[in-house]
C-alpha positions in Angstrom: -17.3 -17.7 32.7 -16.0 -16.8 29.3 -18.3 -17.3 25.8 -16.9 -18.3 22.4 -19.4 -15.7 20.6 -20.1 -15.9 16.6 -22.0 -13.9 15.1 -23.6 -14.7 11.7 -24.8 -11.0 10.1 -27.2 -11.6 6.5 -29.3 -9.0 4.8 -33.1 -8.7 6.1 -35.1 -10.3 3.5 -35.9 -7.7 0.2 -32.7 -5.9 0.4 -30.7 -6.0 -2.3 -27.4 -8.2 -2.2 -25.6 -7.0 -5.2 -22.4 -9.1 -4.2 -24.5 -12.0 -3.8 -25.7 -10.9 -7.4 -22.4 -10.5 -8.9 -21.1 -14.1 -7.4 -24.1 -15.5 -8.9 -23.6 -14.2 -12.2 -19.9 -15.4 -12.6 -20.6 -19.2 -11.4 -21.7 -20.3 -14.7 -18.5 -19.1 -16.5 -16.6 -20.8 -13.7 -18.3 -23.6 -14.4 -20.3 -23.7 -12.0 -24.1 -24.4 -13.2 -27.1 -24.7 -10.8 -26.2 -22.2 -8.0 -28.8 -20.1 -6.9 -29.6 -18.1 -4.1 -26.2 -16.9 -3.4 -25.6 -14.6 0.0 -23.3 -12.6 1.0 -23.2 -11.2 4.8 -20.5 -11.7 7.6 -19.3 -13.8 10.6 -17.7 -12.4 13.8 -16.4 -14.2 16.1 -14.7 -12.8 19.5 -14.3 -14.0 23.1 -16.4 -13.0 26.1 -16.7 -12.3 29.7 -19.8 -12.7 31.6 -21.5 -13.7 34.5 -23.9 -16.7 33.1 -25.0 -17.1 29.6 -28.3 -15.1 29.8 -26.1 -12.0 30.7 -23.7 -13.0 27.6 -26.0 -13.3 25.1 -28.0 -10.1 26.2 -25.0 -8.2 26.3 -24.1 -9.5 22.5 -27.3 -8.8 21.3 -26.8 -5.2 23.0 -23.8 -5.0 20.6 -25.0 -6.5 17.8 -27.9 -3.6 17.6 -25.8 -1.0 18.2 -22.6 -1.9 16.8 -21.8 -5.3 14.8 -25.1 -4.5 12.4 -27.2 -2.1 11.1 -31.0 -3.1 12.0 -32.5 -1.5 9.6 -31.5 -3.8 6.9 -29.7 -6.6 8.8 -30.2 -9.7 10.9 -28.4 -10.8 13.0 -27.7 -14.7 14.8 -25.7 -15.0 17.7 -23.8 -18.8 18.9 -22.4 -18.9 22.4 -20.2 -21.4 23.7 -18.9 -21.7 26.9 -15.1 -22.1 27.3 -13.5 -25.0 29.6 -15.7 -26.4 32.4 
């Protein structure tokens, strides 16, 4: 089976987000008032071949913990969609 994978990586609560803060401070000067809580993260997309969804999810979770995110300061959310039937 082939799965389309989307991994959303965000900073954990309490971790400083200087990029998000810079964007938030710049928005009023650009005419965007009332915007708050800006957070910057990353989205990683790829395809994965695996025997089933549980095995695919386990592999992606391992990949996140070892390579795609820093588990000390970042959280990751995994979405899997089976390709085809």
